[in-house]
C-alpha positions, 0 to 999 in steps of 0.5 A: 441485437437481443436483451441477451446479447445486451446483458450477456455480461452481466447474468449467469449465463446457465440456459443461454444457447441452450435448446429447451428439448421439452419446457413442460418437464422443465417447468415440472423440475422448477416448480418442484425446486419452488416447492422445496424452497417454500416448504423446507426454506432455502437454506435445504434448497441450497444443499440439494442444488450444490448435491445436484451440481456435484453429482452431475460433475461426477457424471461427466454432466457439463455444467458451467461454473455459476460465477453469478447469481440473479442480482438479488440478496445473496442471503435469503430474506428467511436465512437472517438473523436477528438484529441485536441492536436497537435499531431506531437509537442506532439511526438516530446517531447515526444521522447526527454522524452524516450531519456532522460530517457534511457540515465539517465540509461544508464549513471548511469552505468558507471563502477564506479557506477554501480546503475542499473534501468530500461529502458524498461518500461517507453519506452513502456509506454510514449504514456499512460504517455503523453496523461495523462500529456498533456491532463487529469492528474489535477495539485495541482492548479487545481480548482478541487483539482487535480487528484492522479496518481499512477504511475508504479515504473519502470517507474519512469525514465520517469517521471524524464525525463518530470521534466528535460524537464519542468525545475524542474531538472537539469542534474545533478540531472538526474545524481544523478539517484539511488545515493541517498547519494553520490549525496546528493542534486541532487539525485533522488531515483530509484521509486517513494519514497516520504519519499525519494523525499518528494516534488516531489513523493506522492505514493510508488507503486513499492512494487508490488501489494500494488499500486492497493489497495492503489488507490482503497482506495485512491478514497475511501477516496476522497469520504469518505472527500466529503461525510463527507462534509470535501472536495469537491473531485467531480471533482478528479480522481485517476489514477493507472498505473499498469503492466499486470504481477503485476495483478497476485499479490493477492493485485492487483485483491483482493480488486476490489469488494469494487471500484465496491460496492462504485461506485468509478467512479472517480477511473481509472486503466491504466494496461500497457500489455507488455504481458510479466512480469520481466522473460517471457511471462505473458500468454504465452499460453493464452491472459492476456488481455482477462483474465483481461478483464473477470475478471474486468468485472466480478468484476462489473467494467468498460473495455476498451481495447485498443489493436490495433493502428489506422493502423488496422483500415482500414484492420479491416473494410475490415474484412467482413467475421471476418477471421483476427478477428479470427486470433487475437482471436486465437493468444497467447500472446507467438506468439504476443510477438515473432512477436514483436522481429521478422520483418514484414516479418516474421508477414506477414507469421506467423501472416496473413498467418494464412489464405488466407482471411488475407494474401490477405489483406496486399497483397498490404503492404510492410514489412516495412507498416506490422511492423508499425502496431501498438499496441493501447498503441502506439496510441495518439488518441486510447489512448485519447479516451479511457482516455475521455471514461473512465472520462466520464463514470459514475456508475463504475470504469473504467479499461484501458487495452491498448497493448504495447510492452515492450521496444518500440523502443529500437531496436531489442535487447531490444523490446520485448525480455524476458531479457528486464526487466533486461536490464540496458545498450546500447551498442554503435550501440543500442544509435545510432539506437535508436536516429535514430529511436527517431531523436534526434539531437546527433551526432555519435561523441558525442555518439563514445567519451564517451559511458556512458556520451551520451547527454541528450537532451534539445532544451531550455525553448524557444523552441515551444515544450517546451512553448507547454509543459508547456502550457498545464501543465498551464492550466491542474493545475501545475505539477504532480507528486508534493506533499504538506504538506500545510494543515488545522489547526488541533486543538488539544484537551485538558485535557478533553479528557483524563480524562477518563484514569487517572481517572482509573476504579474505583472497575470495571475491565476493559481491555486495549483495552477497557480503550483505546476505552474509550479515543478515544470515547471522542476523537471522541465528542471533537467538533473541533477535532472529525470529523478528527478522522477515525476509521478503524476496519475489521470484529471484532468492537465487539471483541474489544469494538467498537460497541458502535461506531455504533449508533452515529459515524456510519459506512461509506457507500455511498450507505446508508442503504437501508434495515431494521436492524435485531437488528434495536431495540437494543441500539448497533444497526449496522448503515450504513450511507453516512456521517459515520465516521467508515470505516469498511473494513469487513474481509479485513486487506489488506483493513483496511491498504490501508484505514489508509495510505490514511486518514493517508495522506490526510494532504498531498493529500488533505491538510485536515488531517485526523487521522486514528486510525486502530484497528485489531487483533495484529497478524494480523498487521506486520505480515499479512500488513508488507508491507503495513505498510512499504509502508505507512512509505514511503508515510509518513502516520501520524496516529494510529495502534492499536494491540488489543488482543495482548500478547501470552497469554492473548487471551485465547482459540484462539490458535496459530495464534491468539497468538502474542508473537513478533509484537513489534520486527517485529514493530521494524524493521520499521523507522517510527513507534513508538512502545508502550506496555502500562500497563494502561489506562492513559498511554494510554491517555499520549501516545495518546496525545503525539502522536497527538501533535507530528503528528499535534502540536508544535514540537519547532524546530524539523524538519517537517519530526519529525511528519511522524510517525505512533504509534503502541500501543499494547492493551489487553482483559484481564480485571483487575481493571485500577488504577488512575494516580499516583499524581506524574507521571513521565510522561517523563518516560512514553514517553520515555519508562519506569518510576518506577511505584512501589518502594518496601516497605520492607528492604532486598535483592534487585533486579528490576523488569521491565514489559510492557503491561499486564505483569505489574500487574504480577511484582506487585504480584511478588513484594508482594511475594517476600517481603512476603515470601522471605524478597526481595525487590523489585522494579517495573517498568512499561516499556511502550516501549522496542522499543524506549529504544533501539532505543534512546540507539542506538542513544547515541552509535552512537554519542559516536562513532562518537565523540571519546573523548567527554562526551559520553550520556547516554541512557535515560534506563541507566539514569533511573536505575542509583541508582537502585541495583540488579539484574533485571528481564524483563517480558512481554507477549511477546518473550525473545527478546523484553525485551532483546532489552535493555540489552546491556544498563544496567550494571546490571545482567539481565534475561529475561523470555518471551513467545518463541515458537507457541502459543495454546489455554488453559487458562491464567493461564496455559499459563503463567506458561507453558511460565514460565512468571507468578508471581511465575517465576519472584519470582524464577528467581529473587531468583536464581540471589540473590542466586548467588550473596550470598544475599538469602539462596542458597536453595532458588531458589529450595524451591521456585520452589518445594513451587509455584509448578512451573513445574505444568503447572495446578498450574499456578494463574496468570491472570484471565478470561473474555475479549472478543476473 
């Protein structure tokens, strides 16, 4: 196999496979270009080359797209700007930061604690962060409003170390690393977790892949706020610090097109290319920087590579025949990793020794000097040049690919080793070598005295280095990271906005999806409040009946609508606008959830609250993007998540992967999610009003954290007559999870039917059948939230557990059904585990009917009969329990099964047709 075959995936391949018909003429052209660069510089050469490529295209000369460039820095040395800071001072306290970060993790490994942590990521990325902290990251007091920085999760010790030098954290705080309860009050979370450190971190990032896509949508959200006239965000930048291994996550790359399409030049990815993932090289046989360059450039991004430090500039200047660049191009990442784990002599022999020309280049360099040839990600000047170019570039987002060494400076046991990510402890020798490398004024005795109590280093607030550090932050607008929650006032809508839900649908049939959409439309019409709503939909607006929003609210597109719409003559024409309100993410649930997170945290990131209302096929929410919803909870997002077309039997025809019978169970696992399964429009109205008030209204003496919730509301596409709100509605019961909807009208053996969502009409039908055919008196309860009833019950049990001898509080569900006699039949369009959540809090005999198993395509009536959740199944189950109690004829259940043909799926009658899917 040839060298070309070996490295075809890591070179640009512009001349591969093309014969050179006249090598002498080719050499003359190349010589002319070299002379142009020598006399007029690289900037002029760039323009000439671009002009030639443009002309070649116009003349139909087949020039391939240049997806990769040589393995050298994108910014030539002669185009680097002057570094504006004091590099010596910055290098000095960067050493202190790296020491304190490593010592913090190391101290947390003492035998009686041993809580883990990561040393090597920050050690390798410190320069990338420090150039940003000292010269680019704007704090919230900056006139622009400040930048948003997504820090790489495993580098969090470095951010704590900087906060220590800044006086924001104490030594006691650093010693509380990863001990959030045992060191409460002086505790630091393992990674960036805003919920755990709500005044410090802004963005959770360590669930790999979520940081990149959330950063993209944060940049979009900033533009959305600006274009809608809610806030001037034109001076803000979004920075996302990522690992090269992390870029293998589908989420990391899967949304790049949005940033390019919307020209988000306020967005900068900084990818720390240390060539290693957690267990080994990212691309041992290839080149991850070249791969990412091609990928990002193909996606429409501006790409800046920072491969080599300044020490390489003179060598590259001597490389007139391209021999050094050729070796750089052909060397795979696995070898580069090995070089940094060896020595200068090893690099001389195995890298420069690959050709006589390159071997001669370094004859005058000692092994030590060769070893000190840095990678670009460790060079202040190179990184500064890249950041400056990125922030000044317009029309595209920028990715900076910075080559580093994982575990840089930690010594031969750490640097570039496969296991370095998992290494938490430094030996006595490691600590001393690290101290010597960084020139930290710590004595051998201080290290020898107690290996796990090596001292932190702080020179005092009056030290010139600390004064310099603090001045840089003052000039840039304050500390980063920092989270603030003070925001513009939200004027909540009044009663009128909810009237549509209270009135019901009269004689017309309407699904709860449509009832919700009507309420949402009225909320958006509110003059003061409506502007704050950010409706978010994937490519299913017409399914949810939200196409009626297109002509008025319009779809957000920063490029406007520059085409003639095919449906322009229709009332519900598709309309895009720079000022559009609807965030239409396309077939993209992950992106929609990222948009939800950005909008739902705008109250903190921008001080301008947005209320995101994300509507989606319920099956494709918690099941598909559950990790993103956890991250949204961590970031303390507020908003409404609407699981439309819910239920296992309601979405007829769509089949297994569309039939949601379990989303409330998945939702119950997220402590920040308040789940409701309403049956009627008026219930939805009360739930949404309560949610808005909880997020932005009067919450009395409850803590501010009470507001940081997301409401998950399931709605269905099956139409039926929506009743008007009952005059004596138990609103408190509705909001807490259960209220008596319709008491029995006949005397007889008593039973209780508990139902939620689309199953409530079946329960009402079962009530009539039991009364008419069997003389049974059944009360029907609308259970708006099985999940919240369970949480309340568990809270009551916990209170009793911790307060023995005190009067135990009864769970709300127990209180509501205290006087209700007879057995209980619970039914929903979800699996049995959903109603079963409350079983332990009721003394009554309890039976659950549910749609367990896989969904399938069929009529609603047949599906409900198959799962035995229809009205006649409720009747039979109630009769069975009453028969066992001797309250109805023992033969009644069997007679009912035969009478209603319960075993025949074609005999089902529960439900109707209609409703889009």
